[in-house]
MITORVO-529498 format. One record per atom (N, C-alpha, C): residue in one letter; x, y, z. Coordinates in pm, whole numbers, plus 50000, padded with zeros to 5 digits. Each point is the difference from the previous one (the first is absolute). Example, Ala and Ser with C-alpha at 12.3 -4.5 7.8 and 13.67 -1.06 7.14 Angstrom:
REM MITORVO-529498
a513194943150780a499115011950000a500905012050000s499655010549928s500825011950006s499235010950073
REM end
This chain:
REM MITORVO-529498
x848298155757663x499135004849909x500365013150000x500005006449839x500125015949979x498995002749916x499855013649980x499085005349929x499944996449839x501114995049951x500264994149850x499854987049999x499554994550091x500184982950010x498884994349884x499225008449976x498754996149890x500825000049861x500625012549991x500775000849870x501034994050006x500764993650076x501144994149980x499414983149974x498954997250027x499394986749968x499924999749835x499645013149945x499704999949851x501325002749933x501025006550036x501155002749937x501324995550062x499754996750108x501334993350057x501055011450099x500894994450085x500795009650062x500935009549936x500744993849884x500815007349930x499455012349921x498884996249947x499175012749944x499505010850105x499664994750109x499765011950109x501085008350025x501134992549999x501485008350060x500155007549885x499794997749882x500195007249887x499265012749993x498764997850032x499075013750030x500325006850120x500524994150097x500355007550118x501315007949981x500644998849910x501345006149958x499645009949874x498884997349937x499975010449874x499575013250017x500365009549918x499825013250038x499275006049875x498775001750005x499295006749891x499715014850012x499825007249865x499765013350016x498695002949940x498975005050060x498605004349935x499725014250017x499705003849852x499625013449968x498354999249988x499515008850093x498375000550007x499494994650105x499375004050101x499564994350122x498375002449994x499394997249853x498665003750009x498914988249991x499034999649910x499064989949979x500784986149970x500954999549912x500924989449949x501314997250094x500495008750031x501325000950058x499604993750174x498875007950039x499654994450149x500154985250034x499104995849896x499724985449999x501224991349947x500765005749952x501144990449962x501105000250104x500265011950090x500665001750100x499474991450119x498664997450013x499524991050104x500144987849950x499904994749892x500374986149985x501384996249991x500755010949974x501504995750010x500414998350138x499375008650085x500234999450153x499674987050062x498964996849951x499414985150052x500644986549935x500745003649884x500684989949948x501164998650074x500545011750070x501535000450059x500925004649927x499675009149922x501125006949934x500635009450096x501564999150032x500555006050120x500205015349995x500115008049895x500445013149962x499075006149887x499615008850027x498895007449908x500455017150024x500065004849885x500365011950001x498805007749918x499205010750080x498575004749936x500175015949957x499575001549872x500295014549952x498535006049967x499685009550072x498755005549977x499915013350064x499475010849961x499665010350089x498705003149993x499024991949960x498275003850000x499844997550150x498885008350044x499264999950127x498794989149968x499134994550091x498814994049996x498815009649961x499384999149894x498875009149992x498694990749988x498995008950061x498574996249993x499654987849888x500445006849881x499334990549868x501214986949997x500934998350089x500754986350018x499054989050043x498955004350085x499494991750105x499124988049891x499765003549884x499294988549929x500914987849953x501585001550005x500604990849940x501404997250058x500615009850090x501304996450070x500044996350110x501014987950033x500074992950119x500325011250134x500715008949967x500565009750117x499005010550019x498975001549937x499115010649995x498674997150100x499985007250089x499054999550108x499545013550055x498655001550059x499755014750052x501035004550070x500544990450086x501075005850111x501215001449926x500624996849904x501065001949920x500065012049900x498975007449975x499785009849906x500975011350062x500965004349887x500755010250029x501534996250047x499964986750035x501444993450026x500614995549876x501415000349996x500774995549900x499734984749990x500034994549841x499584985950004x501314991750015x501135006249947x501264992250047x500184996650148x499705011050072x500184995850141x498944991450055x498805000349932x498924990350066x500554984449965x500525001149876x500524987649942x500944993850105x501075008450035x500974995650085x499334993550123x499425009350069x499214996850108x499234987650024x499464996449858x499034987949990x500874986649979x501125001549919x501064989749978x500624996450151x500295009550084x500514997350098x499054993450115x498655000449969x499304993950101x499664985849938x500364996349886x499984987249930x501314993150059x501145009349982x501224991350012x500835013350065x500425000850103x501115008850063x501235000349947x500334986949955x501304998749958x500355006149848x499055001049914x500115005049894x500525012549980x501155001549950x500605016349968x499115006349916x499705012550019x499265010049914x500505013050005x500105003949868x500525011949999x499415009949913x499415011550024x499005009449943x500785010849941x499365002349884x500615011649926x498705010749983x499925011150020x498775009749988x500425006849902x499824993449873x500225007149842x499404993549920x499845006049864x499504996949878x501284997849925x500304984949928x501295000249931x499625008349854x500925007149958x500355008949881x501114997749941x500375001649893x501305001549929x501075007650098x499745012050044x500785008050070x500284997250152x499534988150049x500184995950138x500234985149993x500044992249880x500064986449987x501624993950035x500805009350018x501264997250034x500494999850153x498704999850057x500204998850154x499694985650039x499434991949905x499874986950025x501244990149923x500604990850078x500994991949918x498924985949974x499715000849891x498994989149975x500714986150000x501264997749988x501024989949991x499954993250120x499455004750134x500104991850125x499094994350022x498874999049913x498894995650000x499594984349936x499454992150050x499624988049939x498685001249892x499175010150032x498784999249890x499535014650043x499585007249894x499375011050003x498495000349944x499205007250074x498525000049957x499575013849966x499415000349893x499345012049954x498595002350005x499515006250098x498614998350042x499745016549999x500365007949924x499705014949968x499135002749867x499535010949992x499045000649882x499945012349911x501755002750003x500015010449870x501234992549941x499755007049879x501104991949880x501365003950029x500495014850017x501145001450016x500654994350111x499314999150112x500594992250134x500314983049958x498804994949933x500374987249935x501064996949929x500205009949911x501044998749899x501444997650067x500235011750110x501175002750057x500234987550105x499004994350067x499944989350075x500814987149916x499094997649891x500394988449912x501175001249969x500635009549931x501305003049944x501014999250108x499895004250113x501074999950089x499954985250061x498874993850016x500484984650045x500474994849874x499535001349884x500744993049874x501455001450022x500365013149993x501585002750015x500664996650093x499344996350110x500574992950141x499964985349988x499304994849900x499854985149997x499264992450079x498835009350077x499334995550090x498474996249957x499294989850019x498844997849967x498875007650043x499205005849897x498965009250049x498854997249938x498775000350070x498675000049943x499045010350015x499415003949900x499255012149978x498804997549995x499005009250066x498554999149998x499505008949912x499254994749903x499185010149904x498825004050058x498785003849917x498695006750063x499184992050062x499625003150111x498884993050103x498955008849999x499935011749963x498745009949990x498924996449912x498865002050023x498865001049912x499744983949969x500324990050115x499664987949974x499474991050121x499434988849986x499264994150092x500054984250043x500904994249860x499984987550009x501474995450062x500234993750106x501234996050037x500544988949928x499034990549960x500414988749929x500765002649854x500065012949951x500475002449881x501495005150004x500464999950131x501415002950041x501014991849949x501095002249938x500944992049926x501345002550044x500834993149972x501635001450031x500614996549863x500645008749915x500604995249914x500935011449933x500824997549882x500705010149937x499395011049962x500285012549998x499255012149966x499694999549846x500474992549920x499724996449858x498964992149972x499464994150117x498934992249968x498695003550063x500025014850042x498795006950068x499115004749904x498505000450013x499125004549934x499195004950080x498845010449944x498965006850082x500475010050102x501355002549990x500345008550127x500795013449939x499505011950005x500235011749926x501485003450075x500374995650131x501095007250052x501154988549955x499744987649977x500874989249939x500445002549865x498965005949933x500345005049844x501145009150024x499535011150058x501585014350002x500794991550066x500114989150099x501304995050052x500574992849895x499434993749901x500414991449888x500715008349922x499675011349981x500455009049888x501375005650046x499905003450149x501065003750052x501164993150009x499764985850040x500884989850008x500784998449867x499224998349885x500484998249868x500845011449987x499675013250021x500895010449969x501514995550062x499814997950128x501294996650063x500584986449999x499734992549915x500324986749958x499904992850108x499054998650095x499804989550096x499394988249951x500654988150010x499084990349906x499104991850110x500145002550119x499234993550069x499655006350133x498794999850051x499415009150134x499094990250055x500124993950112x498864993450079x499125008350057x498815000449968x498855007750063x498804992850038x499195005550080x498694997650033x498845008349942x499304993849950x498835010549903x498694989850002x499015009449925x498664994150011x499724998549865x499274991049969x499594999549845x498505000949996x499395007250120x498745004149989x499725013749925x498865002649937x500305013349910x499535009350099x500805011550010x499475010250108x498825005649994x499315002650119x498645005249974x499945017350010x499525006349927x499755012049988x499485006550108x500925009350089x499125007750122x498815007049965x499374999550110x498665006849986x500125013850020x499925006349848x499915013850001x498945006850089x499014992650049x498795008850061x500675002650131x501044991450042x500235003050167x501505008949987x500205002749884x501255008349992x500255011950107x498855005350025x500125008650100x500284997950138x500044988550034x500224994250110x501004990550032x501235007049939x501094988050023x501075011350055x501254995450024x501165006350063x500665011349914x499544999149877x500795011949906x499195013050042x498755000450013x499215011150029x499885002150132x499744988450099x500235002950121x501044991450078x501165005249988x501354993250060x499815000650152x500244990050054x499964999050175x501384994250054x500825001049904x501504996650066x500185008350098x500844994450106x500465010150102x500755012049982x500035012450037x500945010649999x501304994550000x500995006349906x501484994549986x500204989249907x498924994949928x500204990249895x500885005049888x500914993349961x501015006749877x499074995849876x499044993949985x499444998549881x498405001650024x499305007049913x498485003750010x499294992249919x498814994450024x499234992549886x499525011149899x499865012950048x499055010849939x500765003249871x501724997749965x500444999249892x500404988049928x499394990250031x500054984949926x499085002949869x500604993749893x499164999349880x498884990350002x500044990550054x499014988850013x499774994650155x498854996750035x500004992350125x499034988049982x500714988449985x499664988149965x498934995350109x498924990649939x499404992450107x500854992050058x499304993350130x501124989250030x499064991650113x500254987650013x499574987750092x500514993650099x499544994650090x500694993050106x500584988149947x499664996949890x500404984449938x501194997349906x500235011949899x501365000449913x501185001550063x500235013050071x501205001750056x500584989650102x499244996450094x500734987950075x500134989749919x499374994749906x500304988349920x501395001849923x500325014349960x501075003149923x501114998850112x499775005850113x501234999850125x500114987050036x499104990650036x500264987050017x500784993349887x499585000549854x500754995149896x501705003450025x499925012149989x501455005150030x501034992750099x499134999150129x500994993850112x500154985049967x498984993549959x500384984549971x500994998449889x499755011649873x501254995349928x501415005550031x500015008650110x501425003350048x500504988250087x498924994250078x500714988450091x500154990949917x499444995549899x500074986449922x501255004149937x500435008549957x501255002949934x501405001450090x499755007150113x500854999450101x500454986750035x499034992250020x500324985450035x500344988449943x499715005049824x500364988949919x501284995550022x499914984949972x501254993050000x500354996050166x499375004050094x500194997350152x499324984950030
REM end
């Protein structure tokens, strides 16, 4: 008996072997990415490279898998690596403490991966990840907006051009059309975003940033602080992992 015996009953030994040999590149280890990494590890993906320079913040506790009182101030990518190895010590995990930008994207050889996951929240980084993956001929799945939503049953996986009700997806559709990208698989919500409560605007991390000293980014300079829940980001992360696994073992 082994820890993947139940999964083997479902998908078969050949598919398990395929997952053990697969290498996945994940950008973003937050509310969405943390759950995606967890499910990929429990599914037996054997090699994961994690890219994120964020530390756990107090305001992450309401939704992020890696966020605990005991982990505040710790690097999310390091915590994810430790957790993956507690699930299966044989999984190879490489950590990159950085945020992907056009000026450092050459540090990553996208062609050596079997799948790329975009779980970041900035348009510039998303575009760079997607275009690099497309140029390398590697499958990529991109997460759209998960903030200001409560209903995980309205999460969908489809082409970017079929998205609705998602402001971030609208921007990305425009950017993909400009770059003549005909297809982009994405995870998105059809739930109408809820307007954040303006009465509580003086009690969020823009005006009371509690991130540990040394953070490379401060919430105080962010244009918007979206509301968030414990339901939608995890659902999006699990949808990403499910899609990656099913596509990796297609044909097995």
